[in-house]
C-alpha positions as CSV (number, residue, x, y, z in Angstrom):
1,M,-4.3,50.2,27.5
2,S,-5.5,47.3,29.6
3,W,-5.6,44.0,27.9
4,L,-9.3,43.8,28.7
5,S,-10.3,47.4,27.8
6,P,-13.9,47.4,26.6
7,C,-14.2,47.3,22.8
8,R,-17.2,47.7,20.5
9,T,-19.2,44.5,20.0
10,A,-19.6,45.4,16.3
11,A,-15.9,45.5,15.8
12,A,-15.4,42.3,17.7
13,G,-17.9,40.6,15.5
14,S,-16.6,41.9,12.2
15,W,-14.8,38.8,11.4
16,K,-18.0,37.0,10.6
17,N,-19.6,40.0,8.8
18,A,-17.1,40.4,6.0
19,T,-17.3,43.5,3.7
20,V,-19.0,42.7,0.4
21,R,-16.7,43.2,-2.5
22,D,-17.6,45.7,-5.3
23,G,-18.0,44.7,-8.9
24,E,-19.6,42.0,-11.0
25,G,-20.8,38.9,-9.3
26,V,-21.4,40.4,-5.9
27,A,-24.5,38.4,-5.3
28,A,-22.8,35.1,-6.0
29,V,-19.8,36.0,-3.9
30,T,-22.1,37.2,-1.0
31,Q,-24.0,33.9,-1.1
32,A,-20.8,31.9,-1.0
33,D,-19.5,34.0,1.8
34,D,-22.7,33.6,3.7
35,R,-22.5,29.8,3.4
36,S,-18.9,29.8,4.5
37,K,-19.6,32.0,7.5
38,A,-22.6,29.9,8.4
39,A,-20.5,26.8,8.4
40,A,-17.7,28.4,10.4
41,A,-20.2,29.7,13.0
42,Q,-21.4,26.3,14.0
43,P,-19.6,24.1,16.6
44,I,-17.9,21.2,15.0
45,R,-18.0,17.8,16.7
46,V,-14.6,16.3,17.2
47,P,-14.5,12.6,16.2
48,P,-12.8,10.3,18.8
49,E,-10.2,9.2,16.2
50,V,-8.8,12.7,15.7
51,A,-9.2,14.0,19.3
52,K,-5.4,14.1,20.1
53,G,-4.8,14.4,23.8
54,V,-8.1,12.7,24.8
55,L,-7.3,9.4,26.5
56,N,-9.4,6.5,25.7
57,P,-11.3,8.7,23.2
58,V,-14.0,6.3,22.0
59,E,-15.0,5.4,25.6
60,Q,-15.0,9.1,26.5
61,A,-17.4,9.8,23.6
62,R,-20.0,7.6,25.3
63,H,-20.1,9.9,28.3
64,R,-19.7,13.4,26.9
65,T,-19.7,15.4,23.7
66,L,-16.8,17.5,22.5
67,S,-17.1,20.3,20.0
68,R,-14.9,23.1,18.7
69,L,-15.3,26.6,17.3
70,P,-12.5,28.4,15.4
71,A,-11.0,31.6,16.7
72,G,-11.8,34.8,14.8
73,P,-9.1,36.6,12.9
74,D,-9.0,39.4,15.5
75,V,-7.8,37.0,18.2
76,E,-6.3,34.0,16.4
77,R,-2.8,35.4,16.9
78,F,-3.2,34.4,20.5
79,V,-6.2,32.0,20.6
80,D,-6.1,28.5,19.0
81,W,-9.7,27.5,19.3
82,Y,-12.8,27.3,21.6
83,W,-13.9,23.9,22.9
84,I,-17.1,22.8,24.4
85,V,-17.7,19.7,26.5
86,R,-21.2,18.7,27.7
87,W,-22.4,15.7,29.6
88,D,-25.7,14.3,31.0
89,L,-25.1,11.3,33.2
90,R,-28.1,11.7,35.3
91,G,-29.2,8.2,36.4
92,R,-25.8,6.8,35.3
93,P,-22.5,6.3,37.1
94,A,-20.0,9.1,37.2
95,Y,-17.2,8.9,34.7
96,V,-13.6,10.1,35.1
97,A,-12.5,11.8,31.8
98,E,-8.7,11.9,31.3
99,V,-6.7,14.1,29.0
100,L,-3.0,14.4,28.2
101,P,-2.9,18.2,27.9
102,F,-1.2,20.4,25.3
103,P,1.3,22.9,26.5
104,A,-1.3,25.7,26.6
105,V,-3.2,27.9,29.0
106,H,-7.0,27.7,29.0
107,L,-9.8,29.9,30.2
108,T,-12.8,27.9,31.1
109,F,-16.4,28.8,32.0
110,E,-17.9,25.9,33.8
111,R,-21.2,24.8,35.2
112,S,-21.4,21.4,37.1
113,H,-22.3,19.9,40.4
114,T,-18.8,20.3,41.7
115,R,-18.0,23.9,40.6
116,T,-19.4,26.8,38.6
117,G,-17.5,29.8,37.5
118,G,-14.6,31.1,35.4
119,F,-11.2,29.6,35.7
120,V,-7.6,29.9,34.4
121,T,-5.8,26.6,34.0
122,G,-2.0,26.9,33.5
123,V,0.1,24.4,31.5
124,V,-0.6,21.0,33.1
125,T,2.5,18.8,33.1
126,R,0.7,15.6,34.2
127,K,-2.4,13.7,33.1
128,F,-5.5,15.8,33.8
129,S,-8.5,14.0,35.2
130,R,-12.0,15.4,35.7
131,E,-15.0,13.5,37.2
132,L,-18.1,14.0,35.1
133,A,-21.3,13.4,37.1
134,G,-24.9,14.5,36.8
135,E,-25.3,17.2,34.2
136,G,-22.7,19.8,33.3
137,E,-20.8,21.8,30.6
138,T,-17.6,23.7,30.0
139,F,-16.9,26.4,27.4
140,G,-13.1,26.6,27.0
141,V,-10.7,29.0,25.4
142,K,-7.5,27.3,24.4
143,F,-4.7,29.8,23.9
144,R,-1.8,29.0,21.6
145,P,1.3,27.8,23.3
146,G,2.8,31.0,24.5
147,G,-0.3,33.0,23.6
148,F,-1.6,33.7,27.1
149,G,1.8,35.0,28.2
150,A,2.2,37.2,25.1
151,F,-1.3,38.5,25.3
152,T,-1.5,39.3,29.1
153,G,2.0,39.6,30.3
154,V,1.1,37.2,33.1
155,D,4.0,35.0,34.4
156,V,2.7,31.7,32.9
157,G,5.3,29.7,34.8
158,A,3.6,30.6,38.0
159,L,0.4,29.1,36.7
160,R,1.9,25.7,35.9
161,D,-0.2,22.8,37.2
162,R,-2.7,25.2,38.8
163,V,-6.4,26.0,38.3
164,L,-7.3,29.4,39.7
165,P,-10.4,31.6,39.6
166,L,-10.5,33.9,36.6
167,A,-11.1,36.9,38.8
168,E,-7.8,36.2,40.7
169,I,-5.7,36.1,37.6
170,L,-7.6,38.6,35.4
171,P,-9.8,40.8,37.7
172,E,-11.0,42.9,34.8
173,A,-12.6,39.8,33.2
174,A,-14.5,38.8,36.4
175,D,-17.9,40.0,34.9
176,L,-17.4,37.9,31.8
177,T,-18.2,34.6,33.6
178,D,-21.9,35.2,34.3
179,R,-22.5,36.6,30.8
180,V,-20.8,33.7,29.1
181,L,-22.7,31.1,31.1
182,A,-26.0,33.0,30.6
183,A,-25.6,33.0,26.8
184,D,-28.0,30.8,24.8
185,T,-25.6,29.3,22.3
186,D,-21.9,28.5,22.0
187,V,-21.6,31.0,19.1
188,Q,-22.9,33.7,21.4
189,R,-20.4,32.7,24.0
190,R,-17.6,33.0,21.5
191,E,-18.9,36.4,20.5
192,L,-18.9,37.6,24.1
193,V,-15.3,36.4,24.7
194,E,-14.0,37.9,21.4
195,A,-15.8,41.2,22.1
196,R,-13.7,41.4,25.2
197,L,-10.4,40.2,23.7
198,A,-10.5,41.6,20.2
199,G,-9.6,45.2,20.9
200,P,-6.5,44.5,22.9
201,A,-5.5,41.8,20.5
202,R,-5.7,44.1,17.5
203,A,-3.8,46.8,19.4
204,A,-1.0,44.4,20.6
205,A,2.4,45.2,19.2
206,D,4.0,42.7,16.9
207,D,6.2,40.5,19.1
208,E,9.1,38.9,17.2
209,A,10.1,36.7,20.1
210,Y,6.5,35.4,20.4
211,R,6.4,34.7,16.6
212,S,9.6,32.7,17.0
213,V,8.0,30.7,19.8
214,L,5.0,29.9,17.6
215,S,7.2,28.7,14.8
216,V,9.2,26.5,17.0
217,V,6.2,25.0,18.7
218,A,4.4,24.4,15.4
219,A,7.5,22.4,14.2
220,M,7.6,20.4,17.4
221,A,3.9,19.6,17.1
222,D,3.9,18.7,13.4
223,D,7.2,17.1,12.7
224,R,7.7,13.7,14.3
225,D,11.3,13.7,13.2
226,L,12.0,16.3,15.7
227,T,12.9,14.3,18.8
228,R,15.7,16.3,20.4
229,V,16.2,19.9,21.4
230,D,19.5,20.2,19.6
231,Q,17.6,19.4,16.3
232,V,15.3,22.3,17.1
233,T,18.1,24.8,17.8
234,E,20.0,23.7,14.7
235,R,16.9,24.1,12.5
236,F,15.9,27.5,13.8
237,G,19.4,28.9,14.5
238,I,18.5,29.7,18.1
239,P,21.0,29.1,20.9
240,I,19.8,26.6,23.5
241,R,19.9,29.2,26.4
242,T,17.9,31.7,24.3
243,L,15.3,29.0,23.5
244,Q,15.0,28.1,27.1
245,R,14.5,31.7,28.1
246,L,11.8,32.2,25.4
247,F,9.9,29.1,26.5
248,R,10.1,30.1,30.2
249,R,8.7,33.5,29.3
250,Y,6.0,32.6,27.0
251,V,5.0,28.9,27.4
252,G,5.8,28.4,31.1
253,V,7.7,25.1,30.6
254,G,11.0,24.2,28.9
255,P,11.5,23.2,25.3
256,K,12.6,19.7,26.1
257,W,9.3,19.1,28.0
258,V,7.2,20.5,25.2
259,L,9.0,18.3,22.6
260,R,8.5,15.2,24.8
261,R,4.9,16.0,25.4
262,Y,4.1,16.3,21.7
263,R,5.8,12.9,20.9
264,L,3.9,11.3,23.8
265,L,0.7,12.8,22.4
266,D,1.6,11.2,19.1
267,G,2.3,7.9,20.7
268,A,-1.0,7.8,22.6
269,Q,-2.9,8.7,19.4
270,L,-1.1,6.0,17.3
271,L,-1.7,3.3,20.0
272,A,-5.4,4.2,20.2
273,A,-5.5,3.9,16.4
274,G,-4.1,0.4,16.6
275,R,-0.3,0.9,16.0
276,T,0.9,-2.0,18.1
277,A,2.7,-4.4,15.7
278,D,6.2,-3.1,16.5
279,L,6.4,-1.2,19.7
280,A,10.2,-1.0,19.6
281,T,10.1,0.7,16.2
282,L,7.4,3.1,17.4
283,A,9.5,4.0,20.4
284,L,12.5,4.9,18.2
285,E,10.3,6.9,15.8
286,L,9.1,9.0,18.8
287,G,12.7,9.7,19.9
288,Y,13.1,7.2,22.8
289,F,16.3,5.3,23.3
290,D,14.4,2.1,23.3
291,Q,11.1,0.4,24.0
292,A,11.7,0.2,27.7
293,H,12.3,4.0,28.0
294,F,9.1,4.7,26.1
295,S,7.1,2.2,28.1
296,R,8.3,3.6,31.4
297,E,7.5,7.2,30.4
298,F,4.1,6.3,28.9
299,A,3.1,4.4,32.1
300,R,4.3,7.2,34.3
301,E,2.4,9.9,32.5
302,I,-0.7,8.1,31.4
303,G,-1.0,5.4,34.1
304,T,-1.0,2.3,32.1
305,A,1.5,0.4,29.9
306,P,1.4,1.2,26.1
307,L,0.0,-2.2,25.0
308,E,-2.6,-2.2,27.8
309,Y,-3.7,1.2,26.7
310,A,-4.0,0.1,23.1
311,R,-6.0,-3.0,24.1
312,T,-8.4,-0.9,26.1
313,A,-8.9,1.5,23.2
314,E,-9.4,-1.4,20.8
315,S,-12.0,-2.9,23.0
316,A,-13.9,0.3,23.3
317,A,-13.8,0.8,19.5
318,S,-15.0,-2.8,18.9
319,G,-17.8,-2.3,21.3
320,S,-19.0,0.9,19.6
321,A,-18.8,-0.5,16.1
322,G,-22.2,-2.0,16.3
323,G,-23.6,0.6,18.6
324,S,-26.0,3.5,18.0
325,A,-24.8,6.7,16.3
326,S,-25.4,8.6,19.6
327,S,-22.1,7.1,20.9
328,A,-20.0,8.9,18.3
329,L,-19.1,12.5,18.4
């Protein structure tokens, strides 16, 4: 069966229409479920202070909004979340938004003065920059690291550092772009995407290798004590060559790069939050040999020295402290 074989909309939407349990207290349970489902159905604004990967997050929040929607249970094995960016800079200067990307593939449905359509963005190994001008929006599908390769069988390594038309990578999804962009709400957009993905996702065979990749990546992301690949191989009992093959197949980049990217994401977030008192200690905590190594990699990847980045973030935060609520996400 094709990964994009049509599936019934009712089935795809079943995750937000849970079956009512039999027995005493059904009314109360139903009301609680309804409240829970209503809350889950609404896009959640992402505050600048927790927007890991967004560079200069407070300043960005003055130029665009960022929201997320959770993935439904039918697709969450492969999809991490949905994200929505909107901006209206009519009558204002253009702004270049910068992101240090996660090791993940994204599907995006975009409408702006520079481009409109559906796109597939492979794992981006450098800072990602996008000029925001006029009015525009993007509805994005963030796959789990390894999820796009596991779900589609596409060679994700060939997509690295590339943005390609959706129809070129997934021809059967070409008709989805117009429907998603025509939808009235972000919830409807999620429903359209999940109606297309849910059937193949449910039918996909359990992939033990992919589950291993998810476990390793989760540890890399969450455990700041993991700073070397040999620590990863020892913890999970996976030979280094096997780990490298798994990451090439599913993620599209090597495990060393993924580990360094997560620690750099941690560093950027900590600096933006004001962690500047002892840069040498921070560098060691993130697995760098010394402060000089950390500073060089940070400047190479992000374009500015660590303390300069922290000062810029602090200045933006100070300027917004007395500003209007509209500046916050």
